[in-house]
N, C-alpha and C positions, 0 to 999 in steps of 0.2 A: 200930453202929446197923444194925438189920435192914432189908433191902431186899426188895421184891417184884419178881421178874424177870418182865417182860412178854414174852409170846411174840410171834411175828411177826404174829399176827392183830390185836394191839393193842387187844383188847377193853376193857381197863381205860382206856386212853388215849381210845378212842372214847367211852366212857361219861363220862369226865371232861369231854370237850369238849361232849357233849350236855347235861350238867348245867350247865356254865358258860353255855352259850348260853341255856338255859331261865331261868337266873338273871339274864340280861341284862348279863353282865360281860365285859370284855375280858381278854385274857391279861395285859396290863400291870397291870390292877386286881387280878387274882388273885395274880400274883407279888408285888405290893406287900403284900397282906394276908398272904401266907405269910411274907414277911420280918418283918412286924410281930409274927407269932406265933412267931418264933425259928427259922424255917426260912430257908434262904438261897438259894433258886433265883432266877436272873435270869429275865427274860421268855423268853430263848432256851432255858433249861433247862426252864421250864414248857412251852414249845412241844414240846420233846422228850418230855415226859410224855404229852401228848396224842397225839403221833405213835407212841408205843409204843417209842421208841428209848432211853428212859431208865429205869433200874431204880429205881422210886419207893421212897422210904424210908417205913417204916410211920408215922413221925412226920408226914411230909408228907401221907400219905393221911388220917390222923386230922384234920389241920388242914383239909384240903379238905372233910371232912364238916361241920365247923363253919362254914367260910366259905359253903358252899352250903346250909346248913340242911337237910341230908339225912342219910341213914344209909349204911352200907357196902353195903347191898343195891343201891342205885342205882349204885354204882361197880363192882360185880361182876356186874351184870345181864347175862345171856346167856353167861356163862362156864360151860363144861361142867364138871359136877361128877363125871363118870365118867372113869376112866382107861381109855384105849383100848389 
């Protein structure tokens, strides 16, 4: 399974948290929905996704776009596209 490595800035995680809060959901609710969709993170692992300390799987990222009724752009917002 492919994973997306988050850098120390945690932009993906920060974006996931922002989108979750906008959806009015708790971490427990999101973790439960991910489990129902065949992903297996606990609330603790989901918290690590938001903190940027967990290398999120592509499948989990895809499931989050469905759970939050959003697209990938919202999860990748503000991430630099240029290599320095």
